[in-house]
TORTORDO-730421 format. One record per residue (C-alpha): residue number from 1; x, y, z. Coordinates in nm, 2 decimals, always signed. Each point is the difference from the previous one (the first is absolute). Layout:
<pase nr="NUM" X="X" Y="Y" Z="Z"/>
...
//
This chain:
<pase nr="1" X="+0.90" Y="+0.27" Z="+1.50"/>
<pase nr="2" X="+0.13" Y="+0.19" Z="-0.31"/>
<pase nr="3" X="-0.21" Y="+0.08" Z="-0.28"/>
<pase nr="4" X="+0.19" Y="-0.24" Z="-0.21"/>
<pase nr="5" X="-0.05" Y="-0.26" Z="+0.28"/>
<pase nr="6" X="-0.40" Y="+0.08" Z="-0.02"/>
<pase nr="7" X="-0.01" Y="-0.03" Z="-0.39"/>
<pase nr="8" X="+0.16" Y="-0.31" Z="+0.05"/>
<pase nr="9" X="-0.28" Y="-0.14" Z="+0.22"/>
<pase nr="10" X="-0.24" Y="+0.14" Z="-0.24"/>
<pase nr="11" X="+0.18" Y="-0.22" Z="-0.25"/>
<pase nr="12" X="-0.03" Y="-0.27" Z="+0.23"/>
<pase nr="13" X="-0.38" Y="+0.02" Z="+0.09"/>
<pase nr="14" X="-0.07" Y="+0.02" Z="-0.37"/>
<pase nr="15" X="+0.20" Y="-0.31" Z="-0.07"/>
<pase nr="16" X="-0.22" Y="-0.18" Z="+0.29"/>
<pase nr="17" X="-0.31" Y="+0.08" Z="-0.21"/>
<pase nr="18" X="+0.17" Y="-0.14" Z="-0.32"/>
<pase nr="19" X="+0.06" Y="+0.32" Z="-0.18"/>
<pase nr="20" X="+0.14" Y="+0.01" Z="-0.33"/>
<pase nr="21" X="+0.33" Y="+0.18" Z="-0.13"/>
<pase nr="22" X="+0.06" Y="+0.21" Z="+0.32"/>
<pase nr="23" X="+0.24" Y="+0.29" Z="-0.06"/>
<pase nr="24" X="+0.10" Y="+0.24" Z="+0.27"/>
<pase nr="25" X="+0.17" Y="+0.32" Z="-0.12"/>
<pase nr="26" X="+0.20" Y="+0.27" Z="+0.19"/>
<pase nr="27" X="-0.14" Y="+0.33" Z="-0.15"/>
<pase nr="28" X="+0.16" Y="+0.28" Z="+0.20"/>
<pase nr="29" X="+0.21" Y="+0.12" Z="-0.27"/>
<pase nr="30" X="-0.31" Y="-0.02" Z="-0.25"/>
<pase nr="31" X="-0.28" Y="+0.19" Z="+0.19"/>
<pase nr="32" X="-0.14" Y="+0.19" Z="+0.27"/>
<pase nr="33" X="-0.29" Y="-0.20" Z="+0.08"/>
<pase nr="34" X="+0.12" Y="-0.30" Z="+0.15"/>
<pase nr="35" X="+0.35" Y="-0.15" Z="+0.10"/>
<pase nr="36" X="-0.08" Y="-0.39" Z="-0.11"/>
<pase nr="37" X="-0.27" Y="-0.15" Z="-0.22"/>
<pase nr="38" X="-0.10" Y="-0.37" Z="+0.01"/>
<pase nr="39" X="-0.21" Y="-0.12" Z="-0.32"/>
<pase nr="40" X="-0.12" Y="-0.34" Z="-0.01"/>
<pase nr="41" X="-0.30" Y="-0.18" Z="-0.19"/>
<pase nr="42" X="-0.28" Y="-0.24" Z="+0.11"/>
<pase nr="43" X="-0.15" Y="-0.30" Z="-0.18"/>
<pase nr="44" X="-0.35" Y="+0.15" Z="+0.04"/>
<pase nr="45" X="-0.20" Y="+0.23" Z="+0.19"/>
<pase nr="46" X="-0.01" Y="-0.20" Z="+0.30"/>
<pase nr="47" X="+0.35" Y="-0.08" Z="+0.01"/>
<pase nr="48" X="+0.06" Y="+0.41" Z="-0.04"/>
<pase nr="49" X="-0.25" Y="+0.02" Z="+0.31"/>
<pase nr="50" X="+0.21" Y="-0.25" Z="+0.20"/>
<pase nr="51" X="+0.35" Y="+0.20" Z="-0.09"/>
<pase nr="52" X="-0.18" Y="+0.32" Z="+0.15"/>
<pase nr="53" X="-0.12" Y="-0.15" Z="+0.29"/>
<pase nr="54" X="+0.35" Y="-0.15" Z="+0.06"/>
<pase nr="55" X="+0.22" Y="+0.33" Z="-0.04"/>
<pase nr="56" X="-0.24" Y="+0.17" Z="+0.21"/>
<pase nr="57" X="+0.00" Y="-0.25" Z="+0.25"/>
<pase nr="58" X="+0.39" Y="-0.04" Z="+0.03"/>
<pase nr="59" X="+0.04" Y="+0.38" Z="-0.02"/>
<pase nr="60" X="-0.23" Y="+0.08" Z="+0.28"/>
<pase nr="61" X="+0.18" Y="-0.28" Z="+0.20"/>
<pase nr="62" X="+0.31" Y="+0.17" Z="-0.06"/>
<pase nr="63" X="-0.12" Y="+0.35" Z="+0.10"/>
<pase nr="64" X="-0.06" Y="+0.14" Z="-0.35"/>
<pase nr="65" X="-0.31" Y="+0.16" Z="-0.05"/>
<pase nr="66" X="-0.19" Y="+0.02" Z="-0.36"/>
<pase nr="67" X="-0.07" Y="+0.33" Z="-0.08"/>
<pase nr="68" X="-0.22" Y="-0.05" Z="-0.31"/>
<pase nr="69" X="-0.10" Y="-0.28" Z="-0.25"/>
<pase nr="70" X="-0.14" Y="+0.06" Z="-0.33"/>
<pase nr="71" X="-0.15" Y="-0.26" Z="-0.23"/>
<pase nr="72" X="-0.04" Y="-0.27" Z="+0.22"/>
<pase nr="73" X="-0.38" Y="-0.05" Z="-0.05"/>
<pase nr="74" X="+0.07" Y="-0.10" Z="-0.37"/>
<pase nr="75" X="+0.31" Y="-0.20" Z="+0.07"/>
<pase nr="76" X="+0.15" Y="+0.10" Z="-0.35"/>
<pase nr="77" X="+0.27" Y="+0.27" Z="+0.12"/>
<pase nr="78" X="+0.03" Y="+0.06" Z="+0.37"/>
<pase nr="79" X="+0.22" Y="+0.26" Z="+0.13"/>
<pase nr="80" X="+0.10" Y="-0.02" Z="+0.39"/>
<pase nr="81" X="+0.14" Y="+0.32" Z="+0.14"/>
<pase nr="82" X="+0.23" Y="-0.08" Z="+0.31"/>
<pase nr="83" X="+0.17" Y="+0.36" Z="-0.03"/>
<pase nr="84" X="+0.35" Y="-0.10" Z="-0.08"/>
<pase nr="85" X="-0.09" Y="-0.34" Z="-0.19"/>
<pase nr="86" X="-0.27" Y="-0.03" Z="-0.25"/>
<pase nr="87" X="-0.14" Y="-0.36" Z="-0.09"/>
<pase nr="88" X="-0.15" Y="-0.02" Z="-0.36"/>
<pase nr="89" X="-0.20" Y="-0.35" Z="-0.04"/>
<pase nr="90" X="-0.11" Y="-0.08" Z="-0.34"/>
<pase nr="91" X="-0.23" Y="-0.27" Z="-0.17"/>
<pase nr="92" X="+0.24" Y="-0.17" Z="-0.25"/>
<pase nr="93" X="-0.19" Y="+0.19" Z="-0.31"/>
<pase nr="94" X="+0.03" Y="+0.37" Z="+0.14"/>
<pase nr="95" X="+0.35" Y="-0.09" Z="+0.12"/>
<pase nr="96" X="+0.10" Y="-0.09" Z="-0.38"/>
<pase nr="97" X="-0.17" Y="+0.28" Z="-0.11"/>
<pase nr="98" X="+0.16" Y="+0.28" Z="+0.21"/>
<pase nr="99" X="+0.31" Y="-0.15" Z="+0.06"/>
<pase nr="100" X="+0.09" Y="+0.24" Z="+0.27"/>
<pase nr="101" X="+0.33" Y="-0.15" Z="+0.10"/>
<pase nr="102" X="+0.13" Y="+0.14" Z="-0.34"/>
<pase nr="103" X="-0.05" Y="+0.39" Z="+0.16"/>
<pase nr="104" X="+0.18" Y="-0.07" Z="+0.30"/>
<pase nr="105" X="+0.25" Y="-0.29" Z="-0.05"/>
<pase nr="106" X="+0.33" Y="+0.18" Z="-0.13"/>
<pase nr="107" X="+0.21" Y="-0.31" Z="+0.00"/>
<pase nr="108" X="+0.15" Y="+0.05" Z="+0.33"/>
<pase nr="109" X="-0.25" Y="+0.07" Z="+0.25"/>
<pase nr="110" X="-0.17" Y="-0.35" Z="+0.04"/>
<pase nr="111" X="+0.05" Y="-0.14" Z="+0.35"/>
<pase nr="112" X="+0.09" Y="-0.36" Z="+0.03"/>
<pase nr="113" X="-0.30" Y="-0.23" Z="+0.08"/>
<pase nr="114" X="+0.21" Y="-0.31" Z="-0.02"/>
<pase nr="115" X="-0.16" Y="-0.12" Z="+0.32"/>
<pase nr="116" X="-0.33" Y="-0.08" Z="-0.17"/>
<pase nr="117" X="-0.13" Y="-0.31" Z="-0.15"/>
<pase nr="118" X="+0.27" Y="-0.10" Z="-0.25"/>
<pase nr="119" X="-0.25" Y="-0.15" Z="-0.22"/>
<pase nr="120" X="-0.08" Y="+0.23" Z="-0.27"/>
<pase nr="121" X="-0.30" Y="+0.17" Z="-0.04"/>
<pase nr="122" X="+0.01" Y="+0.25" Z="-0.28"/>
<pase nr="123" X="-0.31" Y="+0.14" Z="-0.18"/>
//
């Protein structure tokens, strides 16, 4: 499975847990820390924790090992490191405050996630 396909699987797992405003970015030309980022928001701490579990379960099923997680206990801003793919999960307030995608979205590098639930779930 390619990294883009893995990134899409992460987005699907998040969508299954009703994540909000899922964004997937190809950042290979912007940074050396990873190749792809997935950013999403949860409605509350329980939703964020369910999203963490869903992503971790899906990636383990696909053979991708979680290297490190930061922020999971608080559930406000969680970073899941899968090497070439970083997953950022926020509660809604932290997402609005940090607006992380403004740093990494150059206007041409969004991965098409049109396969997700067509119902808009914006912040």
